[in-house]
N, C-alpha and C positions, 0 to 999 in steps of 0.2 A: 677592331680591325679584322678583316677576314684573312686569317692565316698569313699575316705579314705582307698583305697587298696594299698599296697606296695608289690613288688615282691622281693624275695631274691634267690640268686644262689651262690653255693660254690665259684667258680672262673670262669671267662670268659677268659680262656687262650688257649682253644683248640676247635676243631670242632668235636663234638660227639653228640650222641643221647640226652644226658642230656641237652646240650646247645640248641639243637633244641627245646626241650620241654620248656626250660626257655623262649625262644622267643615266643612260643605259649601262655604261661601264660601271657606274656606281651601283646600279641595281644588280649587276652580275656579282659584285663583291660587297654585300651589305656591311655597313659599319666602317668601311675603309675611309680614311681621311681623303679629302680632295684638296690638293695644293693648286693655288692659282695666284696670279699676280694682282688682279683687281676683281672686286666683287661688288656689284651694284644690285641689291635685291629688287629695287623698283624697275630696273631695266632688263632683267633676265627672268627666266622661268621661276615660278614660286617654289618648285620642287627642290631647288638648291638650298632653301632654308632648312630643310630636314637633314642636310648633310653636315659633316664635320669639315667645314670649309676653312682652310688655313691660307691666309693671304700674305703677300709680301709687304715690305715697308711702304711701297708706293700707295697702298690702299688707304693710307692716312690722308692722302691729298684728294679732296673731294672732286675737283675738276677732272682729275685723271680717271676716276671711277665713271664719270658721266661721259667722257670722251676719250676712249682708250687709245685713239690714234695719236693724241698728244703725247702719250707715254711711250710710243714705239721705240724711240732712241734709247730709252732707259730700261727696257724690259730684259735685255740680255743680262745686265748687271743684277737686276732684281731676282731673276731666276738662278743665276750662278751663285748668289750668296744665300739662297734659301735651301737649306739641306733637308733631304727627305730621309725619314727613318722607316725603312721597309726592306723586305727581302726582294720583292718585285715591284717596280714602278710601272704602271700602265698609263702611258702619256697620250692624251688626246691633243694632237698638235697641228696647228697651222703655222708653226714657225718658232715657238718659244718653249712649249712644254717639254719637248724632247731634250732640253738643256738642263733639267733638274738633275742634281747629283746626290749621291749618298746611298741609293739603293744598291743592293748586291747585283741585281739584274734589271734591265730596262727593256720594256716592250713599247714600241711607238706605234700608235694608230694615227696615221697621217691623213689629214683631210686635204692638204696641199702643202708643198714646200712654201716657205714664206713669200707671199705675194708682194709684200712691201719691199722685199729685196730683189726678187726676180721679175716682178710685174708691177713696178712701183707706180708708173703713170696710170695704169688701169685702177690699181687699188686706191690711190689718192684722188681719183676723179670725183666729180660731183660739184663743181663750182657753180654751175648754172643756177641751181635753186637754193644755194646756201646764203645765209646772212653774211654780212661783211665780216663780223667777228669770227664766224666759223671759217670763212675763207682765209682769214689771216692766220688762224690757228693751224689750219691744214697746210698752208704755205710754209709756216715755220717748221712743222713736222717734216714736210717734204724736203726742205732745205737741210735740216739736221740729218735726215736719213741719207741725203745725197753725199754729205761729207763723211758720214760714218759707215756708208754701205760696204766699202772694202773690208773693214774690220769686222762688221757684223756678218758678212758672208763667210769669212774665215771662221768666226765663232760658230755659226750655224752648221758648217760642214763638220767641224770637230765634234759638235754635239751629236750630229747624225751618226757619225762613225763610232761613237761610244755606245750606241744602242746595241743590244744583243739580238733583237728581232725587230724587223720593220714590216708593218702592215699598211695597206693602202685601201682607201674606200672605193676606188674605181680603177679601171684600166688606164684612164687619163692620168690619174694621180700616180699610178705605178710607173708610167712612162716619165712623168716629171721627176719622181724620186730618182729614177735611173739617170736622167740627164743632169740633175743637180748634184747628186752624191755618188753615182756609180754603184748604188745599192739596188739589189733585186728585192722587191717587196711583194709579199703575198696579198692578193686582193681578197678582202673580206667585206662585201658590201653591207652597209647598215640597212636596217629594216625601215619601213615607213613608221614614223613615230605617232601618227594620228590615225586611229582605226575606229570603225563604227562602234564596236562593242566596248571600247576602253573608257568611255565617259559619256557625259550628258551632251545633248545637242540643243541649241537655242536659236530660234529664228532671228534674223537680222531685220530690224525695222526698215520699212519702205523698200525692201528688196523682194521682188517676186521671183519664183523659180524660173529656170530656163535661160539664165544669163551665161555668158562666157566668163571664166574666172582666171585671173592672173595673180599669182602669189610670188612676190619678189621684193627684195629691198630696193628702194627707190634711188638707184644709182644709174648714171648714163649707160654703162656697159650692160645693164640688164635689159635695155632696149624696150622698156615699157612704152615709150613713145611710138615705136613701130607697131605695137599691139593696138594702141589707141587709134593710130592711123588706119589699121586694117579694119577695125570696127566701123570707122567712118565710111569704109567702102562697102559695107554690108547692109545697107538699108536700115531695118528696124532692129538689128541686133543690139544687145546691151552688154556692157562690160563692167565687171566688178573687180577692182584692184585691191589686194590686201598687202600691206607693207608700208614702211616708212623709210625716210632717208633724206639726204641733202638735196635730192632732185625733186622733192615733192612740189615746191612752189611752181616750178616750170611745168610739171605734169598737170597740176591743177588748172593752169592756164589752158593747156591743150584739152583738158576735160570740159572746161566751160565752152571752148570753141567748138567742141563736138556737138553741142546742142542737145536736143531732146528727141525722144521717139514717142509714138502713141502709148498711152498708159496701158500696161499689160493687165491692169485690174478691170478695165472696162472695154478693152478691145478696140477702142476708137478714140483714145485721147481723153484727157480730163475735161470737165465742163468748161473750164476757161481756155481750153486749147493749148495749155502749157505743156502737156505730156510729162514724161519723166526723164531724168538725165540719161543720156546715152552711156555715159561713163561715170562711175562712182568710185572715188578713192576713199576707202574706209580707214586707211591707216592701219595700225596694229589692231588685231582682234584677239580675243581669248579663244581657248580651244573649243568650248561649246559652240561659239559662233562659227569658227572655222569648220567644224564638223558639219554644221548645217549648210554652209556654203558649198563644201565639196559634194554633199549629198543632193543638192538642188541645182548644181551647175549643169549646163548642157555639155560643156567640155572645158578642160584646162588649156590655156594657151601660154606658152613660154618661149621667149625669143632670145634668151641670154645664153652665152657660153658658160656652161657649168662643169666643174670637176666631177660632180656627181648629180644625177638627175633624180632628186628625192621627191619633188612634188608630184610627178606623174604616178609614182607608186601610191602616194596618199590618195590622189584622185581616183586611181583604179580600185583602191580598197572600198571606195564609196560608189563604184559603178560608173564613174565618169571617164570617157576617153580623153586623150591628150593630143594637142596639136603643138608640135615642138620643133625647134631648130635641129637640123640633121648634123649634129656636131657634139663634141664633148661627152659629158656623162650621160646625156639622154640616149646615146647609142647603147649604153649598158642597160637602161631601165625601161625603154619603150620598144615594143615589138611592132614593127610596121604592119598595119592592117589588122593587127590583133588587139593591141591596146591603144593604138594611136596612129596619127598621121604626121609625116614630116614635111617641113619646107626647108629650102636650101640656103636661104639668106634672110636676115632680119629686115625684110622689105615688106611694107604694108600690103602691096598687091599679092606677093607670094603667100603671106600669112592668110590673107582673105581667101585665096583659092583653097588653101589647105583646110580652113575652117568650113568652107562650103563642101569640100570632099568629106570631111568628118560628119557633117550634118546629114548626108545622104547614105552613109554607111550603116549597115545593121551590125551593131556591136554585140558580141556574145558575152553576157554577164559572167557565165561560168569560165570562159577563157580569160576574161579580165581578172577574176578572182584567183584562178590557177597561176597566172603569171605573178601576181602580187605574193602569193604563198611561197614562191621560190626565194623571196627576200624576207622570210618570216623572222620575227624576233627570236623565237626559240633556236633557230639555226644559227643566228648571229651570236647569241649568248653562249651557246654550246661551244662554238668554235673559239671564241675569246677565252672561255674558261679552260678549254683544253690547252691552248697555247700558254696561258699564264701558269697553269699547273705544271706543264713540261719545264718551263723556265725555273719554277720554284724548286722542283724536285730533281731535275736532270741537268739543269743549266750549269 
C-alpha cells in the first residue's frame, strides 16, 4: 500500500470513463488496494487484474457481476459492511464508493451523484433494444429501487457528508453535488485516457479513413439514433459507432435502414453495386483499435448529455475535431471553433448542419493539442496526490 492509501470504486464490471479514472487513481498510488462491490474481469479493462482488488460478498453471485444494475438495491449494504483499512480512502464514486467506512480520512472523486437515485428513469432506460429477460430484470431492479429510494437517498447523503474532501470531474457534476448534498466540490477534470503515444494502434477491418466517429454506450439517452439520422442527411458520409448496450438491436435496425454509400476503396461503388454500409456498429473495441479509429476519423460526433465530455479530448489528442451537443460536460472540454463545433439539440438536421460546418473549417492541429494539454495526466495526478497528501498529514 502507498503510505496508507486505499482506492475504492463502485463496481469494476464495465469499460467506461469512470473505470479509466479509477485505474488512474490506482496509478497515482501504486500498490494500494482497490475496494469494490463487484468485479468482472471479462467485462472491464484488463489493467484491473494487476491490482489488489478486494470485492464485497455480492461478488460471489455470478449474475450480479455480469449485470450490476440487478445489484443496485443491495450495494449500500455491501459497501456499509465492507470495512476499509487505510489512513486515507480515495473513492471514485458514482453513488456507492463514497460510503465505504473505516479509513481515517475520505476523499471522494465524484463522477456524478447516484443517477439511479436522482435520475432513475434515465439511468434505467434502454427497453427498446433489450431482450425480454433483460427487460424483466431491469423492471425488477427499477421496482426495488422505487421502494427503497427514500432510504437509499438518506444513506447516500449521510455517506456524502462523512467525506472530508469532495472533488468533482466537471462543473456539471459540481453543481449536481451542490444540489444533492449542499457540498462545494473542487473541480479536478480527468485527462483523456487514450493517447497516441501510450500504446499500439491497429486498423479496423473493412473501415476506410475519413468516417464520422461516435463513441457511446448504446442507451436511448445517448441519442445515437439522432447521429445516425444526421448521417442519412449527409449524402455519402459514413458513420462508425463504438460501444455496446441494451439499445443495440434497435440501432442495428436503423443502421440497416440507412443503406450504403459508394465504396471509398474504389471511389465509385463496389463491382456489384452494393457499396459499403453507411453506418457500422462495431460494438466494443480494444484500445489499439480505438486509437486507430480516433486517428482516422474526420470528426467525432456526440449528441448525449454528459456530466463530463471525455471523448472530445481523446479525439483532439489524435487531431480530430468534435461535433457535440451544446450542453453538459462538453461545455468544459470543447472550445467552440478551436477544437469543435456545437449544435443546440439532438436533432438530425441540426447535427448534420454542424457536421457540414466542421467539414469546411480549417482546424489548427497545434491549437487542438494545446487544448488537450490543459487536461494532461500529469496535472491530474499531481493535484490528486497533493490533496491526498494534505489529508494524510494535515487532515
